[in-house]
N, C-alpha and C positions, 0 to 999 in steps of 0.2 A: 415711072407703070402710070398706064392710062388704069383711071378706076375700071371695073363693072358697071357697065349698064344696068338697070334696073330689070331688064328682060335675062340680063348675063346671069346676076346672081339669082332670079329666080330659076333659071337652068341650072345651077350649080349645088344650090337649095335642095333641089327633086334629087340630082343626083346624089348627091352626101345622103338623102331619108331612102334612097333606093339603094344605094350599095356600100353600108356603112363599115365595112372593112378594107374600102379608099378613101385615098384623099384627094381630092383636087385640085389642079392648078389652069387658071385659063393666063397665058402668058400676054405678055406686052403686044406678040405679033399675033394673038388670037387665034393658038394653037392649045386645044383643050387636053388637058390633061389625066389620068388616074394612076394614082401612086400607090404600093403597099408594101410594107418589110421597116426594119428587114425581117429576112424569112431566116426562120432557122434552117440549117445545115441539112437536116432531112429532107427540106420543100424545096430547095436550091434550084430546083429544075422548071417549079413553076414560075409562071410569068408576072411580072411585080410591076411593068407598068405598062401603058397604053397611051399613044396620042394619037390625037386626030384633029380631022379641020372642024368639026363640031359637034356640038354638045351631043346632037340625035347620032352621029357617027362613033364617039365614045360610048354610049349608054346599047349599042347595038354590039359592038366590041364586047364591051364585058358580059352581054348575055349569051353571047357565043363563044366566051369562054367557060361559061357554067356558073355565073354570077347572075343575082338577081334580091330581088327587097329581103328583108330581113334576114343576110347573108350575116350570122357573126363573124366578128374577127378570127381571121386565123383559117376559116371553116368556109366549106359549100354547100 
């Protein structure tokens, strides 16, 4: 797998800081992923993964779903 460029590392770090309940992956095909879980049974209806072409699209998808800076693990 190719290593992330310094700018990609910076974007990943910013996502991690702004969305601490989520884990982030940049695939070797340069697809951006946000993942969380496993979710408890009573929250299985919630979205636990997003994938987008860019970090900006991924950020927008998370914000549109109600996530943002300072969210604690497992809460919105």
